[in-house]
BALOBA-1460 file (C-alpha; in Angstrom, 3 decimals):
// residues 377
<rec num="1" residu="m" x="-7.891" y="34.577" z="5.046"/>
<rec num="2" residu="n" x="-8.024" y="34.166" z="1.243"/>
<rec num="3" residu="k" x="-9.340" y="36.857" z="-1.113"/>
<rec num="4" residu="k" x="-12.563" y="34.976" z="-1.981"/>
<rec num="5" residu="l" x="-13.591" y="34.606" z="1.672"/>
<rec num="6" residu="s" x="-12.697" y="38.232" z="2.443"/>
<rec num="7" residu="g" x="-14.866" y="39.384" z="-0.472"/>
<rec num="8" residu="i" x="-17.839" y="37.322" z="0.711"/>
<rec num="9" residu="l" x="-17.660" y="38.687" z="4.259"/>
<rec num="10" residu="f" x="-17.235" y="42.270" z="3.009"/>
<rec num="11" residu="f" x="-20.276" y="41.900" z="0.749"/>
<rec num="12" residu="l" x="-22.381" y="40.516" z="3.623"/>
<rec num="13" residu="l" x="-21.282" y="43.412" z="5.833"/>
<rec num="14" residu="f" x="-22.186" y="45.955" z="3.130"/>
<rec num="15" residu="i" x="-25.678" y="44.445" z="2.658"/>
<rec num="16" residu="f" x="-26.155" y="44.383" z="6.419"/>
<rec num="17" residu="i" x="-25.404" y="48.093" z="6.653"/>
<rec num="18" residu="l" x="-27.795" y="49.062" z="3.829"/>
<rec num="19" residu="f" x="-30.542" y="46.840" z="5.206"/>
<rec num="20" residu="g" x="-30.084" y="48.250" z="8.695"/>
<rec num="21" residu="v" x="-30.198" y="51.841" z="7.516"/>
<rec num="22" residu="f" x="-33.380" y="51.179" z="5.542"/>
<rec num="23" residu="l" x="-35.202" y="49.521" z="8.451"/>
<rec num="24" residu="n" x="-34.216" y="52.025" z="11.071"/>
<rec num="25" residu="f" x="-34.326" y="55.264" z="9.103"/>
<rec num="26" residu="n" x="-37.879" y="56.164" z="10.210"/>
<rec num="27" residu="k" x="-37.291" y="54.973" z="13.777"/>
<rec num="28" residu="g" x="-34.692" y="57.578" z="14.546"/>
<rec num="29" residu="f" x="-31.740" y="55.209" z="14.793"/>
<rec num="30" residu="s" x="-28.490" y="56.478" z="13.384"/>
<rec num="31" residu="v" x="-26.033" y="54.598" z="11.230"/>
<rec num="32" residu="r" x="-23.523" y="55.033" z="14.050"/>
<rec num="33" residu="s" x="-25.726" y="53.135" z="16.528"/>
<rec num="34" residu="f" x="-26.365" y="50.407" z="13.956"/>
<rec num="35" residu="l" x="-22.663" y="49.984" z="13.286"/>
<rec num="36" residu="s" x="-21.995" y="49.911" z="17.022"/>
<rec num="37" residu="d" x="-24.551" y="47.115" z="17.417"/>
<rec num="38" residu="l" x="-23.043" y="45.259" z="14.460"/>
<rec num="39" residu="k" x="-19.578" y="45.615" z="15.967"/>
<rec num="40" residu="n" x="-20.783" y="44.092" z="19.248"/>
<rec num="41" residu="k" x="-22.267" y="41.112" z="17.401"/>
<rec num="42" residu="i" x="-19.006" y="40.524" z="15.589"/>
<rec num="43" residu="l" x="-17.039" y="40.776" z="18.836"/>
<rec num="44" residu="k" x="-19.389" y="38.261" z="20.453"/>
<rec num="45" residu="g" x="-18.604" y="35.802" z="17.655"/>
<rec num="46" residu="e" x="-22.096" y="35.604" z="16.200"/>
<rec num="47" residu="f" x="-20.594" y="35.427" z="12.694"/>
<rec num="48" residu="t" x="-17.981" y="32.784" z="13.553"/>
<rec num="49" residu="e" x="-20.352" y="29.972" z="12.589"/>
<rec num="50" residu="i" x="-20.835" y="31.460" z="9.112"/>
<rec num="51" residu="k" x="-17.076" y="31.725" z="8.604"/>
<rec num="52" residu="t" x="-16.506" y="28.163" z="9.892"/>
<rec num="53" residu="n" x="-19.142" y="26.700" z="7.574"/>
<rec num="54" residu="i" x="-17.611" y="28.476" z="4.587"/>
<rec num="55" residu="l" x="-14.149" y="27.145" z="5.448"/>
<rec num="56" residu="l" x="-15.435" y="23.583" z="5.956"/>
<rec num="57" residu="k" x="-17.268" y="23.568" z="2.637"/>
<rec num="58" residu="q" x="-14.206" y="24.963" z="0.898"/>
<rec num="59" residu="s" x="-12.027" y="22.214" z="2.460"/>
<rec num="60" residu="v" x="-14.437" y="19.465" z="1.330"/>
<rec num="61" residu="v" x="-14.502" y="20.813" z="-2.222"/>
<rec num="62" residu="e" x="-10.692" y="20.989" z="-2.353"/>
<rec num="63" residu="e" x="-10.360" y="17.400" z="-1.069"/>
<rec num="64" residu="e" x="-12.903" y="16.080" z="-3.563"/>
<rec num="65" residu="s" x="-11.107" y="17.901" z="-6.366"/>
<rec num="66" residu="a" x="-7.796" y="16.339" z="-5.294"/>
<rec num="67" residu="v" x="-9.276" y="12.815" z="-5.319"/>
<rec num="68" residu="i" x="-10.840" y="13.345" z="-8.752"/>
<rec num="69" residu="r" x="-7.540" y="14.688" z="-10.092"/>
<rec num="70" residu="v" x="-5.635" y="11.649" z="-8.762"/>
<rec num="71" residu="v" x="-8.121" y="9.190" z="-10.260"/>
<rec num="72" residu="e" x="-8.073" y="10.902" z="-13.658"/>
<rec num="73" residu="n" x="-4.264" y="10.987" z="-13.750"/>
<rec num="74" residu="v" x="-3.532" y="7.493" z="-12.406"/>
<rec num="75" residu="s" x="-6.372" y="5.299" z="-13.719"/>
<rec num="76" residu="p" x="-4.891" y="4.984" z="-17.243"/>
<rec num="77" residu="a" x="-1.843" y="3.240" z="-15.700"/>
<rec num="78" residu="v" x="-3.895" y="0.790" z="-13.593"/>
<rec num="79" residu="v" x="-4.606" y="-2.559" z="-15.266"/>
<rec num="80" residu="s" x="-6.919" y="-5.501" z="-14.723"/>
<rec num="81" residu="i" x="-5.131" y="-8.860" z="-14.779"/>
<rec num="82" residu="v" x="-6.848" y="-11.687" z="-16.638"/>
<rec num="83" residu="e" x="-6.005" y="-15.370" z="-16.197"/>
<rec num="84" residu="k" x="-6.406" y="-17.628" z="-19.227"/>
<rec num="85" residu="t" x="-6.747" y="-21.353" z="-18.586"/>
<rec num="86" residu="v" x="-7.628" y="-24.382" z="-20.688"/>
<rec num="87" residu="g" x="-9.780" y="-27.099" z="-19.152"/>
<rec num="88" residu="f" x="-11.095" y="-30.332" z="-20.608"/>
<rec num="89" residu="d" x="-14.718" y="-31.246" z="-21.154"/>
<rec num="90" residu="p" x="-15.239" y="-34.994" z="-21.790"/>
<rec num="91" residu="f" x="-17.976" y="-34.185" z="-24.318"/>
<rec num="92" residu="s" x="-16.546" y="-31.191" z="-26.173"/>
<rec num="93" residu="g" x="-12.820" y="-31.473" z="-25.520"/>
<rec num="94" residu="p" x="-10.544" y="-28.568" z="-24.502"/>
<rec num="95" residu="v" x="-12.376" y="-25.510" z="-23.154"/>
<rec num="96" residu="s" x="-10.633" y="-22.189" z="-22.673"/>
<rec num="97" residu="s" x="-11.746" y="-19.613" z="-20.114"/>
<rec num="98" residu="e" x="-10.738" y="-16.127" z="-19.049"/>
<rec num="99" residu="e" x="-11.239" y="-14.614" z="-15.616"/>
<rec num="100" residu="g" x="-10.355" y="-11.276" z="-14.072"/>
<rec num="101" residu="i" x="-8.362" y="-12.110" z="-10.965"/>
<rec num="102" residu="g" x="-6.595" y="-8.993" z="-9.775"/>
<rec num="103" residu="t" x="-5.030" y="-5.630" z="-10.427"/>
<rec num="104" residu="g" x="-1.649" y="-4.223" z="-11.372"/>
<rec num="105" residu="f" x="-0.037" y="-0.912" z="-12.279"/>
<rec num="106" residu="i" x="2.424" y="0.115" z="-14.983"/>
<rec num="107" residu="v" x="5.852" y="1.383" z="-13.885"/>
<rec num="108" residu="d" x="7.630" y="1.570" z="-17.260"/>
<rec num="109" residu="t" x="6.409" y="2.905" z="-20.603"/>
<rec num="110" residu="l" x="7.784" y="-0.205" z="-22.348"/>
<rec num="111" residu="g" x="5.384" y="-2.459" z="-20.464"/>
<rec num="112" residu="v" x="6.528" y="-3.363" z="-16.957"/>
<rec num="113" residu="v" x="3.637" y="-4.091" z="-14.596"/>
<rec num="114" residu="v" x="3.702" y="-4.663" z="-10.830"/>
<rec num="115" residu="t" x="1.220" y="-6.877" z="-8.992"/>
<rec num="116" residu="n" x="1.147" y="-9.471" z="-6.179"/>
<rec num="117" residu="s" x="2.795" y="-12.836" z="-6.764"/>
<rec num="118" residu="h" x="-0.307" y="-14.572" z="-5.392"/>
<rec num="119" residu="v" x="-2.367" y="-12.963" z="-8.170"/>
<rec num="120" residu="v" x="-0.282" y="-14.764" z="-10.831"/>
<rec num="121" residu="f" x="0.619" y="-17.849" z="-8.786"/>
<rec num="122" residu="n" x="-0.720" y="-20.332" z="-11.370"/>
<rec num="123" residu="t" x="2.394" y="-21.196" z="-13.381"/>
<rec num="124" residu="s" x="0.401" y="-23.268" z="-15.888"/>
<rec num="125" residu="a" x="-1.882" y="-20.387" z="-16.886"/>
<rec num="126" residu="d" x="-1.405" y="-17.582" z="-19.392"/>
<rec num="127" residu="y" x="-2.050" y="-13.989" z="-18.399"/>
<rec num="128" residu="s" x="-2.979" y="-10.716" z="-20.047"/>
<rec num="129" residu="v" x="-3.604" y="-7.186" z="-18.810"/>
<rec num="130" residu="v" x="-6.405" y="-4.822" z="-19.813"/>
<rec num="131" residu="l" x="-6.001" y="-1.054" z="-19.615"/>
<rec num="132" residu="k" x="-8.719" y="1.462" z="-18.824"/>
<rec num="133" residu="d" x="-9.134" y="2.284" z="-22.530"/>
<rec num="134" residu="g" x="-9.871" y="-1.380" z="-23.246"/>
<rec num="135" residu="s" x="-6.564" y="-2.210" z="-24.913"/>
<rec num="136" residu="s" x="-5.166" y="-5.637" z="-24.005"/>
<rec num="137" residu="y" x="-1.599" y="-6.980" z="-23.856"/>
<rec num="138" residu="d" x="-0.393" y="-10.527" z="-23.325"/>
<rec num="139" residu="v" x="2.077" y="-11.093" z="-20.496"/>
<rec num="140" residu="k" x="5.331" y="-12.362" z="-22.016"/>
<rec num="141" residu="k" x="7.235" y="-13.174" z="-18.833"/>
<rec num="142" residu="i" x="6.584" y="-13.227" z="-15.086"/>
<rec num="143" residu="h" x="9.160" y="-12.638" z="-12.350"/>
<rec num="144" residu="r" x="7.824" y="-13.713" z="-8.947"/>
<rec num="145" residu="d" x="9.077" y="-12.777" z="-5.480"/>
<rec num="146" residu="t" x="6.923" y="-14.896" z="-3.184"/>
<rec num="147" residu="l" x="8.790" y="-13.737" z="-0.074"/>
<rec num="148" residu="n" x="7.479" y="-10.205" z="-0.575"/>
<rec num="149" residu="d" x="4.354" y="-11.319" z="-2.473"/>
<rec num="150" residu="l" x="5.328" y="-9.140" z="-5.428"/>
<rec num="151" residu="a" x="5.608" y="-9.915" z="-9.120"/>
<rec num="152" residu="i" x="6.844" y="-8.108" z="-12.216"/>
<rec num="153" residu="l" x="5.063" y="-8.752" z="-15.502"/>
<rec num="154" residu="e" x="6.721" y="-8.030" z="-18.849"/>
<rec num="155" residu="l" x="4.626" y="-6.928" z="-21.828"/>
<rec num="156" residu="s" x="5.522" y="-6.169" z="-25.435"/>
<rec num="157" residu="a" x="4.410" y="-2.548" z="-25.594"/>
<rec num="158" residu="k" x="5.579" y="1.044" z="-25.812"/>
<rec num="159" residu="n" x="4.411" y="4.513" z="-24.801"/>
<rec num="160" residu="l" x="2.232" y="3.200" z="-21.989"/>
<rec num="161" residu="p" x="1.093" y="5.509" z="-19.158"/>
<rec num="162" residu="v" x="2.950" y="4.997" z="-15.876"/>
<rec num="163" residu="v" x="2.453" y="5.694" z="-12.175"/>
<rec num="164" residu="e" x="4.733" y="7.705" z="-9.910"/>
<rec num="165" residu="l" x="6.189" y="5.982" z="-6.848"/>
<rec num="166" residu="g" x="6.033" y="7.821" z="-3.524"/>
<rec num="167" residu="d" x="7.825" y="7.333" z="-0.193"/>
<rec num="168" residu="a" x="6.142" y="5.154" z="2.434"/>
<rec num="169" residu="e" x="8.592" y="6.385" z="5.070"/>
<rec num="170" residu="k" x="6.801" y="9.758" z="5.030"/>
<rec num="171" residu="l" x="3.349" y="8.324" z="5.723"/>
<rec num="172" residu="k" x="1.325" y="9.607" z="8.666"/>
<rec num="173" residu="v" x="-1.621" y="7.869" z="10.285"/>
<rec num="174" residu="g" x="-4.773" y="9.740" z="9.328"/>
<rec num="175" residu="q" x="-3.692" y="10.963" z="5.902"/>
<rec num="176" residu="k" x="-5.923" y="10.256" z="2.922"/>
<rec num="177" residu="a" x="-5.496" y="7.019" z="0.952"/>
<rec num="178" residu="i" x="-7.025" y="6.139" z="-2.424"/>
<rec num="179" residu="a" x="-7.314" y="2.605" z="-3.809"/>
<rec num="180" residu="i" x="-7.946" y="1.801" z="-7.474"/>
<rec num="181" residu="g" x="-8.599" y="-1.791" z="-8.440"/>
<rec num="182" residu="n" x="-10.466" y="-4.496" z="-10.298"/>
<rec num="183" residu="a" x="-13.147" y="-4.952" z="-7.635"/>
<rec num="184" residu="l" x="-14.324" y="-8.573" z="-7.285"/>
<rec num="185" residu="g" x="-12.412" y="-9.344" z="-10.457"/>
<rec num="186" residu="q" x="-15.071" y="-7.759" z="-12.672"/>
<rec num="187" residu="f" x="-15.470" y="-4.034" z="-11.907"/>
<rec num="188" residu="s" x="-12.293" y="-2.518" z="-13.321"/>
<rec num="189" residu="n" x="-10.911" y="0.809" z="-12.106"/>
<rec num="190" residu="t" x="-13.138" y="0.897" z="-9.030"/>
<rec num="191" residu="v" x="-12.146" y="3.750" z="-6.708"/>
<rec num="192" residu="t" x="-12.410" y="3.734" z="-2.910"/>
<rec num="193" residu="v" x="-11.198" y="6.407" z="-0.523"/>
<rec num="194" residu="g" x="-10.144" y="6.208" z="3.124"/>
<rec num="195" residu="v" x="-7.219" y="7.000" z="5.364"/>
<rec num="196" residu="v" x="-3.992" y="5.390" z="6.490"/>
<rec num="197" residu="s" x="-5.308" y="3.656" z="9.623"/>
<rec num="198" residu="g" x="-2.027" y="2.219" z="10.894"/>
<rec num="199" residu="l" x="1.612" y="1.562" z="10.046"/>
<rec num="200" residu="a" x="4.060" y="-1.305" z="10.605"/>
<rec num="201" residu="r" x="1.271" y="-3.858" z="11.054"/>
<rec num="202" residu="q" x="1.769" y="-7.625" z="11.028"/>
<rec num="203" residu="v" x="-1.009" y="-9.731" z="9.504"/>
<rec num="204" residu="t" x="-1.400" y="-13.368" z="8.468"/>
<rec num="205" residu="a" x="-3.496" y="-14.056" z="5.379"/>
<rec num="206" residu="s" x="-4.657" y="-17.299" z="3.809"/>
<rec num="207" residu="g" x="-2.964" y="-18.283" z="0.567"/>
<rec num="208" residu="p" x="-4.787" y="-18.807" z="-2.756"/>
<rec num="209" residu="f" x="-6.732" y="-22.064" z="-3.120"/>
<rec num="210" residu="g" x="-5.788" y="-23.485" z="0.246"/>
<rec num="211" residu="e" x="-2.058" y="-22.758" z="0.126"/>
<rec num="212" residu="s" x="-0.355" y="-22.254" z="3.477"/>
<rec num="213" residu="p" x="-1.020" y="-18.900" z="5.185"/>
<rec num="214" residu="k" x="1.463" y="-16.089" z="4.678"/>
<rec num="215" residu="t" x="2.559" y="-13.547" z="7.268"/>
<rec num="216" residu="y" x="3.066" y="-9.979" z="6.094"/>
<rec num="217" residu="n" x="5.324" y="-7.769" z="8.182"/>
<rec num="218" residu="d" x="5.495" y="-3.973" z="8.327"/>
<rec num="219" residu="v" x="2.397" y="-3.405" z="6.169"/>
<rec num="220" residu="i" x="0.140" y="-0.360" z="5.855"/>
<rec num="221" residu="q" x="-3.385" y="-0.592" z="7.261"/>
<rec num="222" residu="t" x="-6.158" y="1.366" z="5.518"/>
<rec num="223" residu="d" x="-9.919" y="1.696" z="5.789"/>
<rec num="224" residu="a" x="-10.290" y="2.275" z="2.041"/>
<rec num="225" residu="a" x="-12.549" y="-0.611" z="1.008"/>
<rec num="226" residu="l" x="-10.554" y="-3.496" z="-0.511"/>
<rec num="227" residu="n" x="-11.532" y="-6.938" z="-1.790"/>
<rec num="228" residu="p" x="-9.628" y="-9.827" z="-3.428"/>
<rec num="229" residu="g" x="-9.894" y="-8.165" z="-6.848"/>
<rec num="230" residu="n" x="-7.923" y="-5.184" z="-5.532"/>
<rec num="231" residu="s" x="-4.865" y="-7.367" z="-4.886"/>
<rec num="232" residu="g" x="-1.846" y="-5.972" z="-6.696"/>
<rec num="233" residu="g" x="-3.396" y="-2.553" z="-7.240"/>
<rec num="234" residu="p" x="-2.010" y="0.776" z="-6.047"/>
<rec num="235" residu="l" x="-2.720" y="2.554" z="-2.783"/>
<rec num="236" residu="l" x="-2.199" y="6.257" z="-3.477"/>
<rec num="237" residu="n" x="-1.751" y="9.536" z="-1.637"/>
<rec num="238" residu="l" x="-3.413" y="12.820" z="-2.624"/>
<rec num="239" residu="y" x="-0.419" y="13.650" z="-4.833"/>
<rec num="240" residu="g" x="-1.231" y="10.634" z="-6.998"/>
<rec num="241" residu="q" x="1.882" y="8.748" z="-5.876"/>
<rec num="242" residu="v" x="1.861" y="5.017" z="-5.130"/>
<rec num="243" residu="i" x="2.468" y="4.487" z="-1.410"/>
<rec num="244" residu="g" x="1.626" y="0.788" z="-1.268"/>
<rec num="245" residu="v" x="0.613" y="-2.351" z="-3.150"/>
<rec num="246" residu="n" x="-2.791" y="-3.579" z="-1.955"/>
<rec num="247" residu="v" x="-2.433" y="-7.134" z="-0.727"/>
<rec num="248" residu="a" x="-5.083" y="-8.318" z="1.709"/>
<rec num="249" residu="t" x="-8.377" y="-7.629" z="3.400"/>
<rec num="250" residu="t" x="-10.048" y="-9.173" z="6.432"/>
<rec num="251" residu="r" x="-13.067" y="-11.443" z="6.547"/>
<rec num="252" residu="g" x="-15.779" y="-10.627" z="9.046"/>
<rec num="253" residu="a" x="-14.563" y="-7.057" z="9.551"/>
<rec num="254" residu="e" x="-15.306" y="-4.004" z="7.463"/>
<rec num="255" residu="n" x="-12.862" y="-1.331" z="6.360"/>
<rec num="256" residu="i" x="-9.664" y="-3.142" z="7.318"/>
<rec num="257" residu="g" x="-7.267" y="-3.677" z="4.430"/>
<rec num="258" residu="f" x="-3.505" y="-3.889" z="4.065"/>
<rec num="259" residu="a" x="-0.867" y="-2.823" z="1.567"/>
<rec num="260" residu="i" x="2.831" y="-3.598" z="1.120"/>
<rec num="261" residu="p" x="4.834" y="-0.345" z="1.495"/>
<rec num="262" residu="v" x="6.134" y="0.905" z="-1.853"/>
<rec num="263" residu="n" x="9.647" y="1.150" z="-0.380"/>
<rec num="264" residu="r" x="9.710" y="-2.666" z="-0.309"/>
<rec num="265" residu="l" x="9.086" y="-2.631" z="-4.064"/>
<rec num="266" residu="k" x="11.718" y="-0.061" z="-5.050"/>
<rec num="267" residu="p" x="14.896" y="-2.192" z="-4.638"/>
<rec num="268" residu="i" x="13.192" y="-5.057" z="-6.474"/>
<rec num="269" residu="l" x="12.452" y="-2.766" z="-9.418"/>
<rec num="270" residu="e" x="15.993" y="-1.398" z="-9.364"/>
<rec num="271" residu="s" x="17.518" y="-4.881" z="-9.563"/>
<rec num="272" residu="f" x="15.115" y="-5.807" z="-12.348"/>
<rec num="273" residu="k" x="16.013" y="-2.737" z="-14.410"/>
<rec num="274" residu="e" x="19.730" y="-3.433" z="-13.973"/>
<rec num="275" residu="s" x="19.752" y="-7.190" z="-14.593"/>
<rec num="276" residu="g" x="16.392" y="-8.185" z="-16.046"/>
<rec num="277" residu="r" x="15.559" y="-10.328" z="-13.026"/>
<rec num="278" residu="i" x="14.708" y="-9.940" z="-9.353"/>
<rec num="279" residu="i" x="17.860" y="-10.051" z="-7.232"/>
<rec num="280" residu="r" x="17.682" y="-10.104" z="-3.450"/>
<rec num="281" residu="p" x="19.834" y="-11.591" z="-0.688"/>
<rec num="282" residu="y" x="18.523" y="-14.514" z="1.318"/>
<rec num="283" residu="l" x="19.423" y="-16.537" z="4.392"/>
<rec num="284" residu="g" x="17.502" y="-19.725" z="3.655"/>
<rec num="285" residu="v" x="15.309" y="-20.234" z="6.714"/>
<rec num="286" residu="n" x="11.590" y="-20.512" z="7.379"/>
<rec num="287" residu="f" x="10.669" y="-18.589" z="10.494"/>
<rec num="288" residu="s" x="7.916" y="-17.200" z="12.683"/>
<rec num="289" residu="m" x="8.316" y="-13.983" z="14.621"/>
<rec num="290" residu="i" x="8.272" y="-14.139" z="18.420"/>
<rec num="291" residu="t" x="6.668" y="-10.807" z="19.240"/>
<rec num="292" residu="k" x="7.147" y="-8.737" z="22.362"/>
<rec num="293" residu="d" x="3.771" y="-9.919" z="23.678"/>
<rec num="294" residu="i" x="4.614" y="-13.603" z="23.131"/>
<rec num="295" residu="s" x="8.025" y="-13.105" z="24.697"/>
<rec num="296" residu="g" x="6.388" y="-11.492" z="27.724"/>
<rec num="297" residu="f" x="4.507" y="-14.629" z="28.785"/>
<rec num="298" residu="s" x="7.033" y="-17.237" z="27.623"/>
<rec num="299" residu="r" x="10.673" y="-18.065" z="28.230"/>
<rec num="300" residu="f" x="11.620" y="-17.177" z="24.666"/>
<rec num="301" residu="p" x="13.347" y="-13.926" z="23.685"/>
<rec num="302" residu="e" x="11.940" y="-11.646" z="21.016"/>
<rec num="303" residu="g" x="13.223" y="-12.595" z="17.566"/>
<rec num="304" residu="a" x="12.765" y="-14.958" z="14.602"/>
<rec num="305" residu="f" x="12.059" y="-18.575" z="15.554"/>
<rec num="306" residu="v" x="13.643" y="-20.862" z="12.926"/>
<rec num="307" residu="r" x="11.040" y="-23.438" z="11.840"/>
<rec num="308" residu="g" x="13.209" y="-24.925" z="9.128"/>
<rec num="309" residu="v" x="16.567" y="-24.575" z="7.358"/>
<rec num="310" residu="g" x="16.836" y="-25.068" z="3.607"/>
<rec num="311" residu="v" x="19.289" y="-27.595" z="2.166"/>
<rec num="312" residu="a" x="22.483" y="-26.094" z="0.709"/>
<rec num="313" residu="t" x="21.519" y="-22.595" z="1.869"/>
<rec num="314" residu="p" x="23.683" y="-19.923" z="3.525"/>
<rec num="315" residu="a" x="21.977" y="-20.698" z="6.850"/>
<rec num="316" residu="e" x="22.794" y="-24.415" z="6.655"/>
<rec num="317" residu="r" x="26.424" y="-23.739" z="5.748"/>
<rec num="318" residu="a" x="26.738" y="-21.384" z="8.729"/>
<rec num="319" residu="g" x="25.372" y="-23.988" z="11.160"/>
<rec num="320" residu="i" x="21.988" y="-22.420" z="11.919"/>
<rec num="321" residu="e" x="19.587" y="-25.086" z="13.176"/>
<rec num="322" residu="r" x="15.876" y="-25.614" z="13.441"/>
<rec num="323" residu="g" x="14.678" y="-24.312" z="16.815"/>
<rec num="324" residu="d" x="17.237" y="-21.498" z="16.971"/>
<rec num="325" residu="i" x="15.959" y="-17.991" z="17.669"/>
<rec num="326" residu="i" x="17.660" y="-15.260" z="15.636"/>
<rec num="327" residu="t" x="17.800" y="-12.225" z="17.911"/>
<rec num="328" residu="k" x="20.238" y="-9.956" z="16.055"/>
<rec num="329" residu="m" x="21.656" y="-9.314" z="12.585"/>
<rec num="330" residu="n" x="24.930" y="-7.349" z="12.645"/>
<rec num="331" residu="g" x="23.937" y="-6.054" z="16.073"/>
<rec num="332" residu="r" x="20.475" y="-4.904" z="14.995"/>
<rec num="333" residu="g" x="17.665" y="-6.364" z="17.086"/>
<rec num="334" residu="i" x="15.207" y="-8.619" z="15.259"/>
<rec num="335" residu="s" x="11.699" y="-7.781" z="16.435"/>
<rec num="336" residu="e" x="8.118" y="-7.269" z="15.344"/>
<rec num="337" residu="k" x="9.082" y="-3.794" z="14.120"/>
<rec num="338" residu="n" x="12.223" y="-5.096" z="12.395"/>
<rec num="339" residu="p" x="11.378" y="-8.624" z="11.175"/>
<rec num="340" residu="l" x="14.124" y="-10.861" z="9.804"/>
<rec num="341" residu="d" x="13.163" y="-10.747" z="6.120"/>
<rec num="342" residu="l" x="12.825" y="-6.963" z="6.146"/>
<rec num="343" residu="d" x="16.161" y="-6.495" z="7.930"/>
<rec num="344" residu="i" x="17.999" y="-8.704" z="5.430"/>
<rec num="345" residu="q" x="16.640" y="-6.849" z="2.404"/>
<rec num="346" residu="a" x="16.837" y="-3.337" z="3.815"/>
<rec num="347" residu="n" x="20.403" y="-3.511" z="5.108"/>
<rec num="348" residu="n" x="22.264" y="-6.038" z="2.963"/>
<rec num="349" residu="k" x="23.098" y="-7.087" z="-0.566"/>
<rec num="350" residu="v" x="24.149" y="-10.348" z="-2.176"/>
<rec num="351" residu="g" x="27.650" y="-11.350" z="-1.030"/>
<rec num="352" residu="d" x="27.568" y="-9.482" z="2.287"/>
<rec num="353" residu="r" x="28.993" y="-11.324" z="5.293"/>
<rec num="354" residu="v" x="26.828" y="-10.765" z="8.361"/>
<rec num="355" residu="r" x="26.977" y="-11.683" z="12.049"/>
<rec num="356" residu="v" x="23.899" y="-13.575" z="13.210"/>
<rec num="357" residu="t" x="23.191" y="-13.797" z="16.944"/>
<rec num="358" residu="l" x="21.262" y="-16.909" z="17.999"/>
<rec num="359" residu="d" x="19.568" y="-18.091" z="21.152"/>
<rec num="360" residu="r" x="19.939" y="-21.893" z="21.175"/>
<rec num="361" residu="n" x="18.176" y="-23.357" z="24.198"/>
<rec num="362" residu="g" x="19.231" y="-20.368" z="26.282"/>
<rec num="363" residu="e" x="22.823" y="-20.304" z="25.024"/>
<rec num="364" residu="i" x="23.854" y="-17.212" z="23.035"/>
<rec num="365" residu="i" x="25.776" y="-18.082" z="19.859"/>
<rec num="366" residu="t" x="27.126" y="-15.853" z="17.086"/>
<rec num="367" residu="v" x="27.747" y="-17.213" z="13.589"/>
<rec num="368" residu="e" x="28.873" y="-15.551" z="10.378"/>
<rec num="369" residu="v" x="26.845" y="-16.007" z="7.209"/>
<rec num="370" residu="t" x="27.553" y="-14.982" z="3.623"/>
<rec num="371" residu="l" x="24.262" y="-13.963" z="2.043"/>
<rec num="372" residu="e" x="23.575" y="-15.363" z="-1.416"/>
<rec num="373" residu="e" x="21.172" y="-14.504" z="-4.227"/>
<rec num="374" residu="a" x="17.716" y="-15.929" z="-3.662"/>
<rec num="375" residu="p" x="16.725" y="-18.581" z="-6.223"/>
<rec num="376" residu="q" x="14.617" y="-17.329" z="-9.125"/>
<rec num="377" residu="e" x="10.939" y="-18.263" z="-8.938"/>
């Protein structure tokens, strides 16, 4: 029991004694009998409710204080992303427009911003970022990683506030989660609070402006309210550390949003800091995961179903064909919990030679593939 709570209970006990003595003095009751009665009430737990209420209120206040502290510390490093386009009006000629389209967060004082690649997918547009204090910076260069739906934006700046990256491997379902973002593209630095609702989820989301849907593997589920304007913004823990990059929400269902684990971002940032570009190994196949449930009612094994093989890719050179099912990489099972793209990035680097186990029409085949650097986007 902390000192503050002990003091409160002691004070209440002292007042109780004085009040009891005053009321019962003329009735012939002794202090001893009053204290005995008070002792029996305490033993029966009649004061437990008071103690519980005090503890609950104290817990709520501490949690609210933690959220406020996180928002105050992190908000300066959260940016709104603005898209600048030039259209043509047949009567007035070229017309420029600006629109808030998403969120990002600063990871380097010299102006390195992280967001989703789908937020800055328009290669013909110009972009800028706006900080909480209203200052604006033009984006000088964009590095996109569409596989992970992440992008790195370069600014010409210095002494910018930055976020701290956490560890998504330590997440527990039920722990608090805080989202900060450019809600609906117009309400910057909007804060929502919820919990981590689930881990290692798989979700398919529609692409921007009718592009083909994208499947996200191993993402964090949260009930902190998200909307399209939150895309690219940080999902935070109560220590103010980034645990995920907000990426998608669901239509027709409330309080279901998803974030890319920050551990997926870390190697991308490391390669960027070392080389000035995003370096990651790739196999060169398009695939869909055959989950355990699908495998259970079909003749197919669990794994990655190859929908297509890129021309002049490591997969093509190794003899991997459309229709193959990749079941293992270097002996590691490919499954819903360990999807192909995640396995390649988490366990390999460019130049590694790996053994790929395939199921080809029921025949088990093993091929060796040398992973190459994924093309720059």
